[in-house]
C-alpha positions, 0 to 999 in steps of 0.5 A: 500500500502506498503511504505518503506523509506530506511536509507540514509547511511547503512554500515558494514566493507565491504560495504557502501550504500548511498541512495539518498544522494547528493555527494559534489564534483566539480559537486554536484550530487544526484544519486539514489544509490551508493554502495561502496565496501571498500575491493575491493575499487570500487563503483557503481553509480546506477540510476533507472528510468521508462522512456517512452518505446520509449526513453529507450536506449536514456535515458540510454545513457544520464544517463551514460554520466551525471554521468561520472564526478561524477564517476571520482571525487568519484574515486579520493575523496574516493581513489577507483580503479574503479567506474561504472555507472549502469542505471536500466531502465524499460519502463513505458509499460514494455520495457527493454534494452538489457543491463538490465540483464548485469547491474543487473549481475554487481551488483550481482543481479538475478531478473526475468525481468517479475517481473520488467515489471509487477511492472512498468505496475502496477505503470503506471496503478495506475498513469493513474487511478489517473489522469483520475479519476480527 
């Protein structure tokens, strides 16, 4: 099985990417990914999850709400013009929200949703095999 552990902070002159880094502000939060565009002075707070399919929309709304304080505080702390919370969720059985394509588009990412669904299903099947074999 392929395992990749990204560096916590990667940056160049234009972009800084934080992976699973606790951001110390009034409400300390640990989003999955934070992408800061230094030139445009904006950032994306990205949260990735694979909830149960029946709770996709509910969970998406919860995550957007959860990171609103962090969004405001990072704008002040890093002197940004804008910040946006991007929830990237695929259901455990392959369900998708209507907004998923829009969220990827905001990040400038083009991806086949069928690939995301397949990946989620394979991981769910692996977890189930592991649980049921014990």
